[in-house]
C-alpha positions as a Markdown table, in Angstrom:
| # | Residue | x | y | z |
|---|---|---|---|---|
| 1 | Unk | 0.0 | 0.0 | 0.0 |
| 2 | Unk | 1.3 | 3.4 | -1.0 |
| 3 | Unk | 1.8 | 5.8 | 1.8 |
| 4 | Unk | 0.3 | 9.2 | 1.1 |
| 5 | Unk | 1.4 | 12.5 | 2.6 |
| 6 | Unk | -0.9 | 14.3 | 4.8 |
| 7 | Unk | -2.9 | 17.3 | 3.5 |
| 8 | Unk | -0.8 | 19.6 | 5.6 |
| 9 | Unk | 2.4 | 18.3 | 4.0 |
| 10 | Unk | 0.9 | 18.8 | 0.5 |
| 11 | Unk | -0.2 | 22.3 | 1.3 |
| 12 | Unk | 3.3 | 23.2 | 2.6 |
| 13 | Unk | 4.9 | 21.7 | -0.4 |
| 14 | Unk | 2.6 | 23.6 | -2.8 |
| 15 | Unk | 3.3 | 26.9 | -1.0 |
| 16 | Unk | 7.0 | 26.2 | -1.0 |
| 17 | Unk | 7.0 | 25.6 | -4.8 |
| 18 | Unk | 4.9 | 28.8 | -5.3 |
| 19 | Unk | 7.3 | 30.8 | -3.2 |
| 20 | Unk | 10.4 | 29.5 | -5.1 |
| 21 | Unk | 8.7 | 30.3 | -8.4 |
| 22 | Unk | 7.7 | 33.8 | -7.3 |
| 23 | Unk | 11.1 | 34.5 | -5.8 |
| 24 | Unk | 12.8 | 33.4 | -9.1 |
| 25 | Unk | 10.4 | 35.6 | -11.1 |
| 26 | Unk | 11.0 | 38.5 | -8.7 |
| 27 | Unk | 14.8 | 38.2 | -9.1 |
| 28 | Unk | 14.4 | 38.2 | -12.9 |
| 29 | Unk | 12.1 | 41.3 | -12.7 |
| 30 | Unk | 14.6 | 43.2 | -10.5 |
| 31 | Unk | 17.5 | 42.3 | -12.7 |
| 32 | Unk | 15.6 | 43.4 | -15.8 |
| 33 | Unk | 14.7 | 46.7 | -14.0 |
| 34 | Unk | 18.3 | 47.3 | -13.1 |
| 35 | Unk | 19.6 | 46.6 | -16.6 |
| 36 | Unk | 16.9 | 48.5 | -18.5 |
| 37 | Unk | 16.3 | 51.5 | -16.2 |
| 38 | Unk | 18.9 | 51.5 | -13.4 |
| 39 | Unk | 22.1 | 51.6 | -15.3 |
| 40 | Unk | 21.0 | 54.4 | -17.7 |
| 41 | Unk | 19.5 | 56.3 | -14.8 |
| 42 | Unk | 22.8 | 56.0 | -12.8 |
| 43 | Unk | 24.8 | 57.2 | -15.8 |
| 44 | Unk | 22.5 | 60.2 | -16.4 |
| 45 | Unk | 22.6 | 61.2 | -12.8 |
| 46 | Unk | 26.4 | 60.9 | -12.7 |
| 47 | Unk | 26.9 | 63.1 | -15.8 |
| 48 | Unk | 24.5 | 65.7 | -14.4 |
| 49 | Unk | 26.2 | 65.7 | -11.0 |
| 50 | Unk | 29.6 | 66.0 | -12.7 |
| 51 | Unk | 28.4 | 68.9 | -14.8 |
| 52 | Unk | 27.0 | 70.7 | -11.7 |
| 53 | Unk | 30.0 | 70.1 | -9.5 |
| 54 | Unk | 32.7 | 69.4 | -12.1 |
| 55 | Unk | 36.0 | 71.1 | -12.3 |
| 56 | Unk | 35.6 | 74.2 | -14.4 |
| 57 | Unk | 39.4 | 74.3 | -15.1 |
| 58 | Unk | 39.0 | 71.5 | -17.6 |
| 59 | Unk | 37.0 | 73.7 | -19.9 |
| 60 | Unk | 39.6 | 76.5 | -19.7 |
| 61 | Unk | 42.3 | 74.0 | -20.4 |
| 62 | Unk | 40.6 | 72.9 | -23.6 |
| 63 | Unk | 40.7 | 76.5 | -24.9 |
| 64 | Unk | 44.1 | 77.2 | -23.5 |
| 65 | Unk | 47.2 | 77.6 | -25.6 |
| 66 | Unk | 49.4 | 76.7 | -22.6 |
| 67 | Unk | 49.5 | 73.0 | -23.6 |
| 68 | Unk | 50.8 | 71.7 | -26.9 |
| 69 | Unk | 50.0 | 68.0 | -27.6 |
| 70 | Unk | 52.6 | 65.7 | -29.0 |
| 71 | Unk | 52.1 | 64.8 | -32.7 |
| 72 | Unk | 50.9 | 61.2 | -33.5 |
| 73 | Unk | 53.2 | 59.3 | -35.8 |
| 74 | Unk | 51.9 | 56.7 | -38.3 |
| 75 | Unk | 53.7 | 53.4 | -38.2 |
| 76 | Unk | 57.0 | 53.2 | -39.9 |
| 77 | Unk | 59.0 | 50.2 | -41.1 |
| 78 | Unk | 61.8 | 48.9 | -38.9 |
| 79 | Unk | 64.0 | 48.3 | -41.9 |
| 80 | Unk | 63.9 | 49.4 | -45.6 |
| 81 | Unk | 66.0 | 49.0 | -48.7 |
| 82 | Unk | 64.8 | 52.4 | -50.0 |
| 83 | Unk | 66.7 | 55.6 | -49.1 |
| 84 | Unk | 63.5 | 57.6 | -49.3 |
| 85 | Unk | 60.8 | 57.2 | -46.6 |
| 86 | Unk | 57.5 | 58.9 | -45.9 |
| 87 | Unk | 57.0 | 60.1 | -42.3 |
| 88 | Unk | 53.4 | 61.0 | -41.7 |
| 89 | Unk | 50.9 | 61.4 | -38.9 |
| 90 | Unk | 48.5 | 63.9 | -37.4 |
| 91 | Unk | 48.6 | 66.8 | -35.0 |
| 92 | Unk | 46.1 | 69.5 | -34.1 |
| 93 | Unk | 45.2 | 71.8 | -37.0 |
| 94 | Unk | 47.5 | 74.8 | -37.4 |
| 95 | Unk | 50.3 | 73.3 | -35.2 |
| 96 | Unk | 53.8 | 73.3 | -36.7 |
| 97 | Unk | 55.3 | 69.9 | -36.7 |
| 98 | Unk | 59.1 | 69.6 | -36.5 |
| 99 | Unk | 61.0 | 66.6 | -37.8 |
| 100 | Unk | 64.2 | 65.5 | -36.1 |
| 101 | Unk | 66.5 | 62.8 | -37.6 |
| 102 | Unk | 69.4 | 61.7 | -35.4 |
| 103 | Unk | 68.8 | 64.7 | -33.1 |
| 104 | Unk | 69.0 | 67.3 | -35.8 |
| 105 | Unk | 66.1 | 69.5 | -36.9 |
| 106 | Unk | 65.6 | 68.5 | -40.6 |
| 107 | Unk | 62.3 | 70.0 | -41.6 |
| 108 | Unk | 59.0 | 71.6 | -40.3 |
| 109 | Unk | 55.6 | 71.7 | -41.7 |
| 110 | Unk | 52.3 | 73.3 | -40.6 |
| 111 | Unk | 49.5 | 70.7 | -40.2 |
| 112 | Unk | 46.8 | 72.8 | -41.8 |
| 113 | Unk | 44.0 | 70.2 | -41.6 |
| 114 | Unk | 45.8 | 68.2 | -38.8 |
| 115 | Unk | 47.7 | 65.8 | -41.1 |
| 116 | Unk | 51.4 | 66.1 | -42.0 |
| 117 | Unk | 53.8 | 64.3 | -44.2 |
| 118 | Unk | 57.5 | 64.4 | -44.8 |
| 119 | Unk | 59.4 | 62.6 | -47.5 |
| 120 | Unk | 63.1 | 62.3 | -46.5 |
| 121 | Unk | 66.2 | 60.5 | -47.6 |
| 122 | Unk | 67.8 | 58.4 | -44.9 |
| 123 | Unk | 71.5 | 57.9 | -44.4 |
| 124 | Unk | 72.8 | 54.3 | -44.4 |
| 125 | Unk | 72.6 | 52.7 | -40.9 |
| 126 | Unk | 70.4 | 53.6 | -38.0 |
| 127 | Unk | 68.2 | 56.7 | -38.2 |
| 128 | Unk | 66.4 | 57.9 | -35.1 |
| 129 | Unk | 63.3 | 59.8 | -35.9 |
| 130 | Unk | 61.5 | 62.1 | -33.5 |
| 131 | Unk | 58.7 | 64.6 | -33.9 |
| 132 | Unk | 57.7 | 67.7 | -32.0 |
| 133 | Unk | 54.8 | 70.1 | -32.3 |
| 134 | Unk | 54.9 | 73.9 | -31.7 |
| 135 | Unk | 52.1 | 76.4 | -31.4 |
| 136 | Unk | 52.2 | 80.1 | -30.4 |
| 137 | Unk | 55.9 | 79.8 | -29.5 |
| 138 | Unk | 55.2 | 76.9 | -27.1 |
| 139 | Unk | 56.5 | 73.4 | -27.9 |
| 140 | Unk | 55.3 | 69.9 | -27.1 |
| 141 | Unk | 57.4 | 67.0 | -25.8 |
| 142 | Unk | 59.1 | 64.8 | -28.4 |
| 143 | Unk | 57.1 | 61.8 | -29.7 |
| 144 | Unk | 56.9 | 58.8 | -27.4 |
| 145 | Unk | 60.0 | 58.0 | -25.4 |
| 146 | Unk | 60.2 | 54.9 | -27.5 |
| 147 | Unk | 62.6 | 56.2 | -30.2 |
| 148 | Unk | 61.7 | 55.0 | -33.7 |
| 149 | Unk | 64.7 | 53.3 | -35.3 |
| 150 | Unk | 64.7 | 52.9 | -39.0 |
| 151 | Unk | 67.6 | 51.1 | -40.3 |
| 152 | Unk | 68.3 | 51.6 | -44.0 |
| 153 | Unk | 70.2 | 48.9 | -45.7 |
| 154 | Unk | 71.5 | 49.3 | -49.2 |
| 155 | Unk | 71.0 | 45.5 | -49.7 |
| 156 | Unk | 67.6 | 43.9 | -49.1 |
| 157 | Unk | 67.2 | 43.1 | -45.4 |
| 158 | Unk | 67.2 | 39.4 | -44.5 |
């Protein structure tokens, strides 16, 4: 003969299942609310709070001529069998970009639209290329501390 649970046990079991299902649905509902509404709301509030109490000096720095940013150099080959190489990149529009090869100022060009390009002959051996930007008699730092070495070989590199 099969033993049946009492009515009380069945009621408790039914309520427990219902509580588990409702808890699971509640968790899903809360997570959905947090993702759909909570995160965008938090981002909006943080931006508004930042604009109310933010540092006003940042805006004055953007319009300031006190800082001259370093030009960005496009990738160059590590070795080439051509004596002529194109050195290009970008800077802020109107900034004068200076090209240094082996520590010597070789050329300068005004980046009218922000882009610049130099075509230069390299000497045989190692050539250390650096760039610097100037604007209103103020200069930037040289390009990255990682010096770009271009080794020019008369023969094809192996």
